[in-house]
C-alpha positions as CSV (number, residue, x, y, z in Angstrom):
1,M,20.7,9.0,-34.6
2,A,21.5,9.6,-30.9
3,L,18.9,8.9,-28.3
4,F,18.9,10.9,-25.1
5,R,17.6,9.4,-21.9
6,R,15.4,11.6,-19.7
7,S,16.9,12.2,-16.3
8,T,15.2,10.4,-13.5
9,L,14.4,12.5,-10.5
10,V,15.0,11.0,-7.1
11,D,11.9,10.6,-5.0
12,V,11.9,13.0,-2.0
13,P,9.8,11.7,0.9
14,A,7.0,14.1,1.9
15,D,7.9,13.7,5.6
16,I,11.6,14.4,5.2
17,D,13.4,15.8,8.2
18,R,14.3,19.5,7.8
19,I,17.4,20.9,9.3
20,P,18.1,24.6,9.3
21,V,21.6,25.4,8.0
22,P,22.4,29.1,8.4
23,G,23.9,30.6,5.3
24,I,23.8,27.5,3.0
25,T,23.9,28.4,-0.7
26,V,23.9,26.6,-4.0
27,H,25.1,27.5,-7.4
28,T,26.1,25.7,-10.6
29,A,29.5,25.8,-12.3
30,E,29.0,24.3,-15.8
31,T,27.7,20.8,-15.0
32,M,28.6,20.8,-11.3
33,V,26.3,21.7,-8.5
34,V,28.2,23.5,-5.7
35,L,27.0,23.7,-2.1
36,T,28.6,26.3,0.1
37,V,28.4,26.1,3.9
38,A,30.1,28.1,6.7
39,S,32.7,26.1,8.6
40,T,30.6,26.6,11.7
41,A,27.7,24.8,10.0
42,S,29.7,22.1,8.2
43,T,29.0,19.5,10.9
44,L,25.3,19.7,10.0
45,L,26.2,18.7,6.4
46,I,28.5,15.9,7.6
47,D,25.9,14.5,10.0
48,A,23.2,14.6,7.3
49,A,25.3,12.8,4.8
50,A,26.5,10.2,7.3
51,S,23.0,9.5,8.6
52,R,21.9,7.7,5.4
53,R,18.4,9.1,5.9
54,P,16.7,11.6,3.6
55,V,17.3,15.1,5.0
56,A,16.4,18.6,3.8
57,L,19.0,21.2,4.7
58,T,17.2,24.5,4.6
59,G,18.6,28.0,4.3
60,E,17.0,31.4,3.9
61,N,16.3,31.0,0.1
62,V,17.3,27.4,-0.6
63,V,16.5,23.8,0.2
64,V,19.0,21.0,-0.4
65,N,17.5,17.5,-0.2
66,L,20.1,14.8,0.5
67,V,18.6,11.5,-0.4
68,P,20.2,8.1,0.0
69,V,20.2,6.0,-3.2
70,K,21.7,2.8,-4.6
71,D,21.9,3.8,-8.3
72,R,25.2,5.7,-8.9
73,R,23.9,6.9,-12.2
74,L,21.5,9.4,-10.6
75,V,22.6,13.0,-10.6
76,P,21.8,16.2,-8.7
77,A,18.7,18.1,-10.0
78,F,16.6,21.1,-9.2
79,D,12.9,20.8,-8.7
80,P,11.1,24.2,-8.5
81,D,8.8,22.9,-5.8
82,L,11.2,20.8,-3.7
83,G,14.6,22.6,-4.3
84,W,17.9,20.9,-5.0
85,I,17.8,17.1,-4.9
86,I,21.2,15.5,-4.3
87,P,21.3,11.7,-4.6
88,L,23.9,10.1,-2.3
89,T,25.2,6.6,-2.7
90,S,27.0,5.2,0.4
91,A,30.4,5.9,-1.3
92,V,29.5,9.5,-2.2
93,A,28.1,10.1,1.3
94,E,31.3,8.8,2.9
95,D,33.5,10.9,0.5
96,L,31.5,14.0,1.2
97,A,31.7,13.5,5.0
98,R,35.4,12.8,4.9
99,Q,36.3,15.8,2.7
100,V,34.1,18.3,4.5
101,A,35.6,17.2,7.8
102,G,38.9,18.6,6.5
103,G,37.6,22.1,7.2
104,P,37.6,25.3,5.1
105,G,38.3,24.7,1.4
106,G,36.8,23.6,-1.9
107,Y,36.1,19.9,-2.5
108,E,35.0,17.9,-5.5
109,I,33.0,14.9,-4.3
110,E,34.0,11.6,-5.9
111,G,31.4,9.9,-8.0
112,L,29.0,12.8,-8.4
113,N,29.0,16.1,-10.2
114,L,29.0,17.8,-6.8
115,G,31.3,20.3,-5.2
116,V,31.3,21.6,-1.7
117,V,32.9,24.8,-0.5
118,V,33.4,25.1,3.3
119,A,33.8,28.8,3.9
120,D,35.9,30.0,6.8
121,G,33.8,31.6,9.6
122,D,30.1,32.0,10.3
123,S,28.9,33.0,6.8
124,A,28.9,31.0,3.6
125,A,28.1,34.0,1.5
């Protein structure tokens, strides 16, 4: 008999810094969570990941909580009250920042079922 472990949600601080990111969107593709940001807003994502502080990136209809963690087994999750919760180890944060700095394109972030699409221009949609 196989036993299934319940996913552990990452704690999101109540006083998390909120940064508006125009046009940010999130969707899923099978088991991957995909963030899409406009190239003009990509530095906001890079800075948030590199800060190693909990940050909520907010869009018109979405909240993406980037939360530093040490446990690499944690995975992205959606909480209906908090929005998307993306756990970032140091290695994942560094890979995300490095790849997104490459400009427009699609990137699979190493060590996490996370993809990032940097859309050309001002709109991520």
